[in-house]
N, CA and C atoms of all chains as a GROMACS GRO file, in nm:
protein
  627
    1UNK      N    1   0.084  -0.120   0.000
    1UNK     CA    2   0.000   0.000   0.000
    1UNK      C    3   0.087   0.124   0.000
    2UNK      N    4   0.053   0.216  -0.083
    2UNK     CA    5   0.131   0.339  -0.088
    2UNK      C    6   0.035   0.456  -0.103
    3UNK      N    7   0.089   0.573  -0.100
    3UNK     CA    8   0.008   0.693  -0.107
    3UNK      C    9   0.080   0.796  -0.193
    4UNK      N   10   0.007   0.863  -0.281
    4UNK     CA   11   0.067   0.968  -0.364
    4UNK      C   12   0.098   1.090  -0.279
    5UNK      N   13   0.208   1.157  -0.312
    5UNK     CA   14   0.243   1.276  -0.234
    5UNK      C   15   0.137   1.384  -0.251
    6UNK      N   16   0.074   1.391  -0.368
    6UNK     CA   17  -0.031   1.491  -0.390
    6UNK      C   18  -0.149   1.468  -0.295
    7UNK      N   19  -0.177   1.342  -0.268
    7UNK     CA   20  -0.287   1.307  -0.177
    7UNK      C   21  -0.251   1.348  -0.034
    8UNK      N   22  -0.127   1.326   0.004
    8UNK     CA   23  -0.082   1.368   0.137
    8UNK      C   24  -0.098   1.520   0.152
    9UNK      N   25  -0.052   1.590   0.048
    9UNK     CA   26  -0.061   1.736   0.053
    9UNK      C   27  -0.207   1.782   0.059
   10UNK      N   28  -0.293   1.716  -0.018
   10UNK     CA   29  -0.435   1.755  -0.021
   10UNK      C   30  -0.498   1.736   0.118
   11UNK      N   31  -0.468   1.623   0.182
   11UNK     CA   32  -0.526   1.596   0.315
   11UNK      C   33  -0.478   1.699   0.417
   12UNK      N   34  -0.348   1.729   0.413
   12UNK     CA   35  -0.294   1.825   0.510
   12UNK      C   36  -0.358   1.962   0.488
   13UNK      N   37  -0.370   2.002   0.360
   13UNK     CA   38  -0.425   2.135   0.332
   13UNK      C   39  -0.574   2.143   0.359
   14UNK      N   40  -0.642   2.032   0.351
   14UNK     CA   41  -0.786   2.037   0.380
   14UNK      C   42  -0.808   2.061   0.529
   15UNK      N   43  -0.716   2.017   0.613
   15UNK     CA   44  -0.730   2.040   0.758
   15UNK      C   45  -0.662   2.170   0.800
   16UNK      N   46  -0.553   2.205   0.732
   16UNK     CA   47  -0.477   2.325   0.766
   16UNK      C   48  -0.465   2.411   0.639
   17UNK      N   49  -0.571   2.488   0.608
   17UNK     CA   50  -0.579   2.555   0.478
   17UNK      C   51  -0.463   2.650   0.449
   18UNK      N   52  -0.402   2.708   0.554
   18UNK     CA   53  -0.294   2.804   0.527
   18UNK      C   54  -0.159   2.735   0.511
   19UNK      N   55  -0.157   2.602   0.522
   19UNK     CA   56  -0.028   2.531   0.529
   19UNK      C   57   0.050   2.539   0.399
   20UNK      N   58   0.181   2.559   0.413
   20UNK     CA   59   0.272   2.538   0.302
   20UNK      C   60   0.333   2.400   0.323
   21UNK      N   61   0.318   2.317   0.223
   21UNK     CA   62   0.359   2.177   0.238
   21UNK      C   63   0.464   2.143   0.133
   22UNK      N   64   0.576   2.090   0.179
   22UNK     CA   65   0.679   2.039   0.087
   22UNK      C   66   0.699   1.893   0.117
   23UNK      N   67   0.687   1.812   0.013
   23UNK     CA   68   0.698   1.668   0.034
   23UNK      C   69   0.807   1.610  -0.054
   24UNK      N   70   0.891   1.530   0.005
   24UNK     CA   71   0.995   1.459  -0.070
   24UNK      C   72   0.964   1.309  -0.063
   25UNK      N   73   0.971   1.245  -0.177
   25UNK     CA   74   0.959   1.099  -0.179
   25UNK      C   75   1.100   1.043  -0.161
   26UNK      N   76   1.130   0.999  -0.039
   26UNK     CA   77   1.270   0.970  -0.003
   26UNK      C   78   1.328   0.854  -0.081
   27UNK      N   79   1.248   0.751  -0.100
   27UNK     CA   80   1.302   0.630  -0.163
   27UNK      C   81   1.249   0.611  -0.305
   28UNK      N   82   1.162   0.701  -0.349
   28UNK     CA   83   1.102   0.688  -0.482
   28UNK      C   84   1.005   0.572  -0.492
   29UNK      N   85   0.957   0.524  -0.376
   29UNK     CA   86   0.869   0.407  -0.376
   29UNK      C   87   0.727   0.442  -0.334
   30UNK      N   88   0.698   0.573  -0.319
   30UNK     CA   89   0.563   0.612  -0.278
   30UNK      C   90   0.529   0.564  -0.138
   31UNK      N   91   0.629   0.537  -0.058
   31UNK     CA   92   0.604   0.478   0.073
   31UNK      C   93   0.684   0.544   0.185
   32UNK      N   94   0.790   0.613   0.149
   32UNK     CA   95   0.875   0.677   0.250
   32UNK      C   96   0.891   0.824   0.214
   33UNK      N   97   0.822   0.909   0.290
   33UNK     CA   98   0.821   1.050   0.260
   33UNK      C   99   0.881   1.132   0.373
   34UNK      N  100   0.928   1.251   0.336
   34UNK     CA  101   0.960   1.352   0.435
   34UNK      C  102   0.876   1.474   0.400
   35UNK      N  103   0.811   1.531   0.499
   35UNK     CA  104   0.726   1.647   0.474
   35UNK      C  105   0.764   1.760   0.568
   36UNK      N  106   0.768   1.880   0.513
   36UNK     CA  107   0.782   2.000   0.594
   36UNK      C  108   0.651   2.077   0.582
   37UNK      N  109   0.590   2.106   0.695
   37UNK     CA  110   0.461   2.174   0.696
   37UNK      C  111   0.475   2.303   0.775
   38UNK      N  112   0.441   2.415   0.711
   38UNK     CA  113   0.449   2.546   0.776
   38UNK      C  114   0.307   2.600   0.787
   39UNK      N  115   0.264   2.627   0.909
   39UNK     CA  116   0.129   2.680   0.928
   39UNK      C  117   0.124   2.766   1.054
   40UNK      N  118   0.046   2.870   1.047
   40UNK     CA  119   0.026   2.959   1.162
   40UNK      C  120  -0.035   2.883   1.280
   41UNK      N  121  -0.110   2.779   1.249
   41UNK     CA  122  -0.177   2.700   1.354
   41UNK      C  123  -0.076   2.643   1.454
   42UNK      N  124   0.048   2.623   1.409
   42UNK     CA  125   0.147   2.558   1.495
   42UNK      C  126   0.204   2.652   1.602
   43UNK      N  127   0.184   2.782   1.582
   43UNK     CA  128   0.249   2.877   1.672
   43UNK      C  129   0.205   2.854   1.817
   44UNK      N  130   0.304   2.849   1.906
   44UNK     CA  131   0.273   2.833   2.048
   44UNK      C  132   0.240   2.691   2.089
   45UNK      N  133   0.243   2.598   1.994
   45UNK     CA  134   0.213   2.458   2.028
   45UNK      C  135   0.342   2.378   2.039
   46UNK      N  136   0.338   2.273   2.121
   46UNK     CA  137   0.455   2.186   2.133
   46UNK      C  138   0.471   2.106   2.005
   47UNK      N  139   0.590   2.049   1.987
   47UNK     CA  140   0.614   1.967   1.868
   47UNK      C  141   0.516   1.851   1.861
   48UNK      N  142   0.490   1.792   1.978
   48UNK     CA  143   0.396   1.678   1.979
   48UNK      C  144   0.259   1.725   1.930
   49UNK      N  145   0.213   1.839   1.979
   49UNK     CA  146   0.081   1.889   1.937
   49UNK      C  147   0.081   1.923   1.788
   50UNK      N  148   0.193   1.979   1.738
   50UNK     CA  149   0.202   2.013   1.595
   50UNK      C  150   0.191   1.887   1.509
   51UNK      N  151   0.266   1.785   1.548
   51UNK     CA  152   0.263   1.661   1.469
   51UNK      C  153   0.127   1.594   1.480
   52UNK      N  154   0.065   1.603   1.598
   52UNK     CA  155  -0.068   1.543   1.613
   52UNK      C  156  -0.168   1.608   1.518
   53UNK      N  157  -0.154   1.739   1.497
   53UNK     CA  158  -0.245   1.807   1.403
   53UNK      C  159  -0.227   1.751   1.262
   54UNK      N  160  -0.102   1.725   1.223
   54UNK     CA  161  -0.078   1.672   1.089
   54UNK      C  162  -0.129   1.528   1.079
   55UNK      N  163  -0.099   1.448   1.181
   55UNK     CA  164  -0.146   1.309   1.180
   55UNK      C  165  -0.298   1.305   1.172
   56UNK      N  166  -0.363   1.394   1.246
   56UNK     CA  167  -0.508   1.393   1.245
   56UNK      C  168  -0.560   1.436   1.108
   57UNK      N  169  -0.489   1.527   1.040
   57UNK     CA  170  -0.526   1.564   0.904
   57UNK      C  171  -0.517   1.445   0.809
   58UNK      N  172  -0.425   1.355   0.839
   58UNK     CA  173  -0.406   1.239   0.752
   58UNK      C  174  -0.506   1.128   0.781
   59UNK      N  175  -0.596   1.154   0.873
   59UNK     CA  176  -0.713   1.068   0.896
   59UNK      C  177  -0.677   0.920   0.914
   60UNK      N  178  -0.581   0.893   0.998
   60UNK     CA  179  -0.552   0.754   1.030
   60UNK      C  180  -0.470   0.681   0.926
   61UNK      N  181  -0.430   0.750   0.818
   61UNK     CA  182  -0.347   0.684   0.716
   61UNK      C  183  -0.206   0.661   0.766
   62UNK      N  184  -0.162   0.750   0.856
   62UNK     CA  185  -0.026   0.738   0.910
   62UNK      C  186  -0.017   0.609   0.991
   63UNK      N  187   0.084   0.532   0.963
   63UNK     CA  188   0.097   0.404   1.032
   63UNK      C  189   0.020   0.295   0.958
   64UNK      N  190  -0.061   0.336   0.860
   64UNK     CA  191  -0.134   0.239   0.780
   64UNK      C  192  -0.084   0.244   0.637
   65UNK      N  193  -0.164   0.309   0.549
   65UNK     CA  194  -0.124   0.322   0.408
   65UNK      C  195   0.007   0.399   0.396
   66UNK      N  196   0.025   0.490   0.490
   66UNK     CA  197   0.146   0.572   0.487
   66UNK      C  198   0.243   0.516   0.589
   67UNK      N  199   0.345   0.449   0.539
   67UNK     CA  200   0.435   0.375   0.629
   67UNK      C  201   0.529   0.469   0.701
   68UNK      N  202   0.593   0.559   0.627
   68UNK     CA  203   0.696   0.641   0.689
   68UNK      C  204   0.685   0.784   0.639
   69UNK      N  205   0.664   0.874   0.731
   69UNK     CA  206   0.658   1.017   0.699
   69UNK      C  207   0.740   1.090   0.804
   70UNK      N  208   0.859   1.132   0.763
   70UNK     CA  209   0.941   1.211   0.855
   70UNK      C  210   0.887   1.352   0.854
   71UNK      N  211   0.844   1.401   0.967
   71UNK     CA  212   0.774   1.528   0.973
   71UNK      C  213   0.860   1.638   1.031
   72UNK      N  214   0.856   1.754   0.967
   72UNK     CA  215   0.908   1.876   1.028
   72UNK      C  216   0.795   1.976   1.025
   73UNK      N  217   0.760   2.031   1.140
   73UNK     CA  218   0.650   2.128   1.145
   73UNK      C  219   0.701   2.257   1.207
   74UNK      N  220   0.655   2.370   1.155
   74UNK     CA  221   0.692   2.497   1.216
   74UNK      C  222   0.595   2.606   1.175
   75UNK      N  223   0.585   2.710   1.259
   75UNK     CA  224   0.502   2.824   1.222
   75UNK      C  225   0.580   2.910   1.123
   76UNK      N  226   0.511   2.996   1.044
   76UNK     CA  227   0.580   3.084   0.951
   76UNK      C  228   0.671   3.180   1.029
   77UNK      N  229   0.780   3.220   0.968
   77UNK     CA  230   0.872   3.311   1.036
   77UNK      C  231   0.814   3.450   1.043
   78UNK      N  232   0.234   1.722   3.191
   78UNK     CA  233   0.108   1.691   3.120
   78UNK      C  234   0.126   1.562   3.041
   79UNK      N  235   0.025   1.483   3.043
   79UNK     CA  236   0.031   1.354   2.973
   79UNK      C  237  -0.071   1.355   2.859
   80UNK      N  238  -0.024   1.315   2.741
   80UNK     CA  239  -0.116   1.303   2.629
   80UNK      C  240  -0.191   1.173   2.641
   81UNK      N  241  -0.299   1.179   2.711
   81UNK     CA  242  -0.370   1.058   2.746
   81UNK      C  243  -0.515   1.080   2.705
   82UNK      N  244  -0.536   1.086   2.575
   82UNK     CA  245  -0.667   1.126   2.528
   82UNK      C  246  -0.746   1.003   2.487
   83UNK      N  247  -0.796   0.934   2.586
   83UNK     CA  248  -0.873   0.812   2.558
   83UNK      C  249  -0.987   0.840   2.462
   84UNK      N  250  -1.052   0.957   2.482
   84UNK     CA  251  -1.173   0.985   2.405
   84UNK      C  252  -1.142   1.000   2.257
   85UNK      N  253  -1.028   1.065   2.224
   85UNK     CA  254  -1.001   1.092   2.085
   85UNK      C  255  -0.915   0.984   2.021
   86UNK      N  256  -0.871   0.888   2.099
   86UNK     CA  257  -0.780   0.787   2.048
   86UNK      C  258  -0.841   0.706   1.935
   87UNK      N  259  -0.753   0.647   1.857
   87UNK     CA  260  -0.802   0.566   1.746
   87UNK      C  261  -0.833   0.426   1.799
   88UNK      N  262  -0.947   0.414   1.862
   88UNK     CA  263  -0.984   0.286   1.920
   88UNK      C  264  -1.010   0.185   1.809
   89UNK      N  265  -0.940   0.077   1.818
   89UNK     CA  266  -0.960  -0.031   1.723
   89UNK      C  267  -1.094  -0.098   1.755
   90UNK      N  268  -1.179  -0.104   1.655
   90UNK     CA  269  -1.314  -0.154   1.681
   90UNK      C  270  -1.312  -0.301   1.722
   91UNK      N  271  -1.206  -0.370   1.685
   91UNK     CA  272  -1.196  -0.511   1.722
   91UNK      C  273  -1.170  -0.528   1.871
   92UNK      N  274  -1.133  -0.418   1.937
   92UNK     CA  275  -1.098  -0.429   2.079
   92UNK      C  276  -1.214  -0.382   2.165
   93UNK      N  277  -1.240  -0.458   2.267
   93UNK     CA  278  -1.344  -0.418   2.360
   93UNK      C  279  -1.290  -0.304   2.447
   94UNK      N  280  -1.382  -0.217   2.489
   94UNK     CA  281  -1.341  -0.104   2.571
   94UNK      C  282  -1.268  -0.145   2.697
   95UNK      N  283  -1.310  -0.251   2.760
   95UNK     CA  284  -1.249  -0.290   2.886
   95UNK      C  285  -1.106  -0.338   2.866
   96UNK      N  286  -1.082  -0.411   2.757
   96UNK     CA  287  -0.946  -0.458   2.730
   96UNK      C  288  -0.856  -0.338   2.705
   97UNK      N  289  -0.909  -0.239   2.631
   97UNK     CA  290  -0.828  -0.120   2.602
   97UNK      C  291  -0.801  -0.043   2.730
   98UNK      N  292  -0.903  -0.034   2.818
   98UNK     CA  293  -0.882   0.037   2.945
   98UNK      C  294  -0.774  -0.031   3.026
   99UNK      N  295  -0.774  -0.164   3.025
   99UNK     CA  296  -0.676  -0.233   3.107
   99UNK      C  297  -0.536  -0.219   3.048
  100UNK      N  298  -0.525  -0.217   2.915
  100UNK     CA  299  -0.392  -0.199   2.857
  100UNK      C  300  -0.344  -0.055   2.882
  101UNK      N  301  -0.437   0.040   2.881
  101UNK     CA  302  -0.400   0.178   2.914
  101UNK      C  303  -0.352   0.188   3.059
  102UNK      N  304  -0.418   0.114   3.150
  102UNK     CA  305  -0.373   0.113   3.290
  102UNK      C  306  -0.232   0.057   3.301
  103UNK      N  307  -0.207  -0.050   3.225
  103UNK     CA  308  -0.073  -0.110   3.229
  103UNK      C  309   0.032  -0.012   3.179
  104UNK      N  310   0.000   0.060   3.071
  104UNK     CA  311   0.094   0.158   3.017
  104UNK      C  312   0.118   0.268   3.120
  105UNK      N  313   0.008   0.314   3.182
  105UNK     CA  314   0.022   0.419   3.284
  105UNK      C  315   0.114   0.373   3.397
  106UNK      N  316   0.099   0.247   3.440
  106UNK     CA  317   0.184   0.194   3.547
  106UNK      C  318   0.330   0.195   3.506
  107UNK      N  319   0.358   0.151   3.382
  107UNK     CA  320   0.497   0.144   3.337
  107UNK      C  321   0.560   0.283   3.335
  108UNK      N  322   0.485   0.384   3.288
  108UNK     CA  323   0.545   0.518   3.279
  108UNK      C  324   0.546   0.587   3.415
  109UNK      N  325   0.463   0.541   3.510
  109UNK     CA  326   0.472   0.593   3.647
  109UNK      C  327   0.596   0.539   3.718
  110UNK      N  328   0.628   0.413   3.688
  110UNK     CA  329   0.731   0.344   3.766
  110UNK      C  330   0.871   0.360   3.708
  111UNK      N  331   0.881   0.411   3.585
  111UNK     CA  332   1.012   0.426   3.523
  111UNK      C  333   1.027   0.568   3.469
  112UNK      N  334   1.138   0.632   3.504
  112UNK     CA  335   1.157   0.772   3.466
  112UNK      C  336   1.161   0.788   3.314
  113UNK      N  337   1.228   0.695   3.248
  113UNK     CA  338   1.241   0.704   3.102
  113UNK      C  339   1.197   0.571   3.042
  114UNK      N  340   1.095   0.576   2.958
  114UNK     CA  341   1.042   0.454   2.897
  114UNK      C  342   1.038   0.475   2.745
  115UNK      N  343   1.090   0.377   2.673
  115UNK     CA  344   1.081   0.379   2.527
  115UNK      C  345   0.996   0.262   2.480
  116UNK      N  346   0.880   0.294   2.424
  116UNK     CA  347   0.797   0.192   2.359
  116UNK      C  348   0.854   0.175   2.219
  117UNK      N  349   0.897   0.056   2.186
  117UNK     CA  350   0.976   0.037   2.064
  117UNK      C  351   0.946  -0.099   2.000
  118UNK      N  352   0.994  -0.112   1.875
  118UNK     CA  353   0.986  -0.242   1.807
  118UNK      C  354   1.118  -0.313   1.830
  119UNK      N  355   1.112  -0.427   1.897
  119UNK     CA  356   1.232  -0.499   1.936
  119UNK      C  357   1.277  -0.456   2.074
  120UNK      N  358   1.398  -0.492   2.109
  120UNK     CA  359   1.452  -0.462   2.241
  120UNK      C  360   1.568  -0.364   2.226
  121UNK      N  361   1.607  -0.296   2.336
  121UNK     CA  362   1.722  -0.205   2.327
  121UNK      C  363   1.847  -0.276   2.272
  122UNK      N  364   1.863  -0.404   2.304
  122UNK     CA  365   1.979  -0.479   2.255
  122UNK      C  366   1.963  -0.515   2.108
  123UNK      N  367   1.839  -0.536   2.065
  123UNK     CA  368   1.814  -0.580   1.927
  123UNK      C  369   1.689  -0.511   1.872
  124UNK      N  370   1.702  -0.382   1.838
  124UNK     CA  371   1.588  -0.311   1.779
  124UNK      C  372   1.549  -0.376   1.645
  125UNK      N  373   1.419  -0.381   1.616
  125UNK     CA  374   1.374  -0.445   1.493
  125UNK      C  375   1.318  -0.344   1.394
  126UNK      N  376   1.352  -0.218   1.414
  126UNK     CA  377   1.307  -0.113   1.323
  126UNK      C  378   1.408   0.000   1.334
  127UNK      N  379   1.442   0.059   1.219
  127UNK     CA  380   1.544   0.163   1.217
  127UNK      C  381   1.509   0.284   1.302
  128UNK      N  382   1.378   0.318   1.306
  128UNK     CA  383   1.338   0.436   1.382
  128UNK      C  384   1.354   0.410   1.532
  129UNK      N  385   1.315   0.290   1.577
  129UNK     CA  386   1.335   0.254   1.717
  129UNK      C  387   1.484   0.252   1.750
  130UNK      N  388   1.563   0.196   1.658
  130UNK     CA  389   1.707   0.186   1.678
  130UNK      C  390   1.772   0.322   1.694
  131UNK      N  391   1.723   0.421   1.618
  131UNK     CA  392   1.782   0.555   1.628
  131UNK      C  393   1.762   0.615   1.767
  132UNK      N  394   1.642   0.595   1.822
  132UNK     CA  395   1.615   0.653   1.955
  132UNK      C  396   1.697   0.580   2.061
  133UNK      N  397   1.712   0.448   2.048
  133UNK     CA  398   1.798   0.373   2.139
  133UNK      C  399   1.941   0.428   2.135
  134UNK      N  400   1.990   0.453   2.013
  134UNK     CA  401   2.126   0.506   1.999
  134UNK      C  402   2.142   0.640   2.067
  135UNK      N  403   2.041   0.726   2.052
  135UNK     CA  404   2.047   0.859   2.114
  135UNK      C  405   2.050   0.846   2.266
  136UNK      N  406   1.962   0.762   2.321
  136UNK     CA  407   1.957   0.746   2.468
  136UNK      C  408   2.088   0.686   2.519
  137UNK      N  409   2.140   0.589   2.446
  137UNK     CA  410   2.268   0.529   2.486
  137UNK      C  411   2.380   0.632   2.478
  138UNK      N  412   2.377   0.712   2.373
  138UNK     CA  413   2.480   0.814   2.356
  138UNK      C  414   2.478   0.912   2.474
  139UNK      N  415   2.358   0.943   2.521
  139UNK     CA  416   2.344   1.036   2.634
  139UNK      C  417   2.370   0.967   2.767
  140UNK      N  418   2.385   0.835   2.763
  140UNK     CA  419   2.407   0.761   2.888
  140UNK      C  420   2.285   0.758   2.978
  141UNK      N  421   2.167   0.758   2.916
  141UNK     CA  422   2.042   0.762   2.992
  141UNK      C  423   1.993   0.620   3.018
  142UNK      N  424   1.975   0.583   3.144
  142UNK     CA  425   1.912   0.454   3.170
  142UNK      C  426   1.765   0.460   3.132
  143UNK      N  427   1.716   0.359   3.062
  143UNK     CA  428   1.574   0.362   3.023
  143UNK      C  429   1.519   0.221   3.017
  144UNK      N  430   1.386   0.215   3.028
  144UNK     CA  431   1.319   0.086   3.014
  144UNK      C  432   1.266   0.077   2.871
  145UNK      N  433   1.306  -0.027   2.800
  145UNK     CA  434   1.254  -0.052   2.667
  145UNK      C  435   1.135  -0.147   2.676
  146UNK      N  436   1.026  -0.112   2.610
  146UNK     CA  437   0.909  -0.199   2.607
  146UNK      C  438   0.886  -0.240   2.462
  147UNK      N  439   0.896  -0.369   2.437
  147UNK     CA  440   0.884  -0.421   2.300
  147UNK      C  441   0.737  -0.440   2.264
  148UNK      N  442   0.685  -0.351   2.179
  148UNK     CA  443   0.542  -0.360   2.144
  148UNK      C  444   0.513  -0.478   2.051
  149UNK      N  445   0.617  -0.530   1.988
  149UNK     CA  446   0.595  -0.644   1.898
  149UNK      C  447   0.560  -0.771   1.976
  150UNK      N  448   0.591  -0.769   2.107
  150UNK     CA  449   0.564  -0.887   2.189
  150UNK      C  450   0.416  -0.897   2.227
  151UNK      N  451   0.338  -0.791   2.200
  151UNK     CA  452   0.200  -0.789   2.249
  151UNK      C  453   0.115  -0.702   2.157
  152UNK      N  454   0.027  -0.766   2.080
  152UNK     CA  455  -0.055  -0.693   1.983
  152UNK      C  456  -0.145  -0.589   2.046
  153UNK      N  457  -0.198  -0.619   2.165
  153UNK     CA  458  -0.285  -0.523   2.234
  153UNK      C  459  -0.206  -0.401   2.277
  154UNK      N  460  -0.085  -0.425   2.323
  154UNK     CA  461   0.001  -0.315   2.364
  154UNK      C  462   0.037  -0.228   2.243
  155UNK      N  463   0.063  -0.294   2.131
  155UNK     CA  464   0.103  -0.222   2.009
  155UNK      C  465  -0.006  -0.124   1.966
  156UNK      N  466  -0.134  -0.166   1.975
  156UNK     CA  467  -0.244  -0.076   1.941
  156UNK      C  468  -0.273   0.019   2.058
  157UNK      N  469  -0.262  -0.036   2.181
  157UNK     CA  470  -0.297   0.044   2.300
  157UNK      C  471  -0.210   0.166   2.317
  158UNK      N  472  -0.081   0.152   2.288
  158UNK     CA  473   0.008   0.267   2.308
  158UNK      C  474  -0.025   0.378   2.208
  159UNK      N  475  -0.075   0.340   2.090
  159UNK     CA  476  -0.111   0.442   1.990
  159UNK      C  477  -0.230   0.524   2.036
  160UNK      N  478  -0.331   0.459   2.092
  160UNK     CA  479  -0.447   0.535   2.138
  160UNK      C  480  -0.416   0.607   2.268
  161UNK      N  481  -0.332   0.546   2.352
  161UNK     CA  482  -0.295   0.609   2.480
  161UNK      C  483  -0.229   0.746   2.454
  162UNK      N  484  -0.138   0.749   2.359
  162UNK     CA  485  -0.062   0.871   2.332
  162UNK      C  486  -0.127   0.958   2.225
  163UNK      N  487  -0.231   0.908   2.160
  163UNK     CA  488  -0.285   0.972   2.041
  163UNK      C  489  -0.173   0.996   1.940
  164UNK      N  490  -0.097   0.891   1.913
  164UNK     CA  491   0.021   0.901   1.827
  164UNK      C  492   0.027   0.774   1.744
  165UNK      N  493   0.036   0.785   1.610
  165UNK     CA  494   0.012   0.668   1.526
  165UNK      C  495   0.131   0.575   1.506
  166UNK      N  496   0.248   0.616   1.553
  166UNK     CA  497   0.366   0.538   1.517
  166UNK      C  498   0.449   0.500   1.640
  167UNK      N  499   0.535   0.402   1.621
  167UNK     CA  500   0.632   0.356   1.718
  167UNK      C  501   0.769   0.394   1.660
  168UNK      N  502   0.868   0.437   1.733
  168UNK     CA  503   0.879   0.440   1.880
  168UNK      C  504   0.809   0.560   1.944
  169UNK      N  505   0.792   0.550   2.076
  169UNK     CA  506   0.738   0.660   2.155
  169UNK      C  507   0.819   0.670   2.284
  170UNK      N  508   0.867   0.790   2.311
  170UNK     CA  509   0.949   0.811   2.430
  170UNK      C  510   0.871   0.887   2.537
  171UNK      N  511   0.873   0.833   2.658
  171UNK     CA  512   0.813   0.899   2.774
  171UNK      C  513   0.921   0.933   2.875
  172UNK      N  514   0.917   1.056   2.928
  172UNK     CA  515   1.007   1.097   3.036
  172UNK      C  516   0.920   1.147   3.151
  173UNK      N  517   0.934   1.085   3.266
  173UNK     CA  518   0.856   1.123   3.385
  173UNK      C  519   0.707   1.131   3.352
  174UNK      N  520   0.657   1.031   3.284
  174UNK     CA  521   0.515   1.024   3.256
  174UNK      C  522   0.467   1.113   3.143
  175UNK      N  523   0.558   1.191   3.085
  175UNK     CA  524   0.518   1.283   2.978
  175UNK      C  525   0.564   1.230   2.843
  176UNK      N  526   0.474   1.234   2.745
  176UNK     CA  527   0.508   1.190   2.610
  176UNK      C  528   0.597   1.295   2.545
  177UNK      N  529   0.718   1.255   2.510
  177UNK     CA  530   0.814   1.348   2.450
  177UNK      C  531   0.800   1.351   2.299
  178UNK      N  532   0.783   1.234   2.238
  178UNK     CA  533   0.766   1.231   2.094
  178UNK      C  534   0.812   1.100   2.034
  179UNK      N  535   0.809   1.096   1.902
  179UNK     CA  536   0.858   0.982   1.827
  179UNK      C  537   0.999   1.009   1.777
  180UNK      N  538   1.040   0.932   1.679
  180UNK     CA  539   1.179   0.938   1.632
  180UNK      C  540   1.219   1.078   1.584
  181UNK      N  541   1.134   1.141   1.500
  181UNK     CA  542   1.171   1.272   1.443
  181UNK      C  543   1.192   1.376   1.553
  182UNK      N  544   1.097   1.381   1.647
  182UNK     CA  545   1.102   1.483   1.751
  182UNK      C  546   1.220   1.458   1.844
  183UNK      N  547   1.243   1.331   1.880
  183UNK     CA  548   1.354   1.298   1.970
  183UNK      C  549   1.487   1.337   1.903
  184UNK      N  550   1.499   1.307   1.773
  184UNK     CA  551   1.624   1.340   1.703
  184UNK      C  552   1.644   1.492   1.697
  185UNK      N  553   1.535   1.564   1.665
  185UNK     CA  554   1.543   1.709   1.659
  185UNK      C  555   1.582   1.768   1.796
  186UNK      N  556   1.521   1.714   1.902
  186UNK     CA  557   1.549   1.766   2.037
  186UNK      C  558   1.690   1.728   2.082
  187UNK      N  559   1.738   1.613   2.037
  187UNK     CA  560   1.875   1.572   2.070
  187UNK      C  561   1.973   1.668   2.003
  188UNK      N  562   1.948   1.696   1.874
  188UNK     CA  563   2.041   1.780   1.799
  188UNK      C  564   2.045   1.922   1.853
  189UNK      N  565   1.932   1.971   1.904
  189UNK     CA  566   1.928   2.109   1.954
  189UNK      C  567   1.970   2.118   2.100
  190UNK      N  568   1.989   2.003   2.166
  190UNK     CA  569   2.025   2.004   2.308
  190UNK      C  570   1.905   2.006   2.401
  191UNK      N  571   1.783   2.020   2.343
  191UNK     CA  572   1.663   2.027   2.428
  191UNK      C  573   1.637   1.897   2.503
  192UNK      N  574   1.677   1.786   2.442
  192UNK     CA  575   1.650   1.657   2.506
  192UNK      C  576   1.731   1.647   2.636
  193UNK      N  577   1.858   1.686   2.630
  193UNK     CA  578   1.940   1.685   2.750
  193UNK      C  579   1.881   1.777   2.857
  194UNK      N  580   1.834   1.895   2.814
  194UNK     CA  581   1.773   1.989   2.908
  194UNK      C  582   1.650   1.928   2.974
  195UNK      N  583   1.566   1.866   2.891
  195UNK     CA  584   1.442   1.811   2.946
  195UNK      C  585   1.471   1.695   3.042
  196UNK      N  586   1.569   1.613   3.007
  196UNK     CA  587   1.606   1.503   3.096
  196UNK      C  588   1.662   1.558   3.226
  197UNK      N  589   1.742   1.664   3.214
  197UNK     CA  590   1.800   1.726   3.333
  197UNK      C  591   1.691   1.781   3.424
  198UNK      N  592   1.593   1.850   3.365
  198UNK     CA  593   1.482   1.905   3.444
  198UNK      C  594   1.403   1.794   3.511
  199UNK      N  595   1.395   1.680   3.444
  199UNK     CA  596   1.320   1.567   3.500
  199UNK      C  597   1.404   1.492   3.604
  200UNK      N  598   1.527   1.537   3.625
  200UNK     CA  599   1.611   1.472   3.725
  200UNK      C  600   1.673   1.343   3.676
  201UNK      N  601   1.677   1.325   3.545
  201UNK     CA  602   1.738   1.205   3.489
  201UNK      C  603   1.882   1.239   3.451
  202UNK      N  604   1.979   1.168   3.506
  202UNK     CA  605   2.116   1.200   3.474
  202UNK      C  606   2.148   1.165   3.330
  203UNK      N  607   2.198   1.263   3.257
  203UNK     CA  608   2.238   1.238   3.118
  203UNK      C  609   2.374   1.302   3.096
  204UNK      N  610   2.461   1.229   3.033
  204UNK     CA  611   2.590   1.286   2.997
  204UNK      C  612   2.568   1.394   2.893
  205UNK      N  613   2.642   1.502   2.900
  205UNK     CA  614   2.629   1.609   2.800
  205UNK      C  615   2.677   1.557   2.666
  206UNK      N  616   2.597   1.567   2.562
  206UNK     CA  617   2.641   1.517   2.431
  206UNK      C  618   2.744   1.611   2.370
  207UNK      N  619   2.828   1.555   2.288
  207UNK     CA  620   2.919   1.638   2.210
  207UNK      C  621   2.836   1.713   2.107
  208UNK      N  622   2.853   1.844   2.100
  208UNK     CA  623   2.777   1.920   1.999
  208UNK      C  624   2.874   1.972   1.896
  209UNK      N  625   2.826   1.987   1.774
  209UNK     CA  626   2.915   2.044   1.675
  209UNK      C  627   2.855   2.034   1.539
   0.00000   0.00000   0.00000
């Protein structure tokens, strides 16, 4: 099972409309991604809370269809 | 603060509520009784996943004593820890009952020195890592 990077980006943006999302397909196998997500929503939140927002945007796909997503989250500068 | 959101957790429908409650109690006991707990795939001596192995390496590098809990040994635990922490992946690091994060966050905090600071605040002796 794999997931297109465009689908990952769509899910994240549907939950965090202001997000800037950059996704790299690390292994070229549609299964191991690194994503950087920049959103105002993250400001003042802990890293755990920031990542939980992204995981929740992915609607349970993380750990399932989406095997590996290295996440970096931050508020806009 | 503990991320212990039973209500929002991804409860596996195959699991009865009572079984999940009891596995959550067991997890709570383990993190109450051990200052540093790593829920991981495999054991600290033989990690069975690269992400778990990375966190083991970081803790060893810092000279932090920790309890490793192998979630592969128990399917209920493997699902239970995800709903307990509201976190979809393994490994998961707890310090003094608080969920610190998974592999990405632990690595980021190690590199910035925040992990050593947090361990120090929690009263866990950690050797100062070489920075550079």
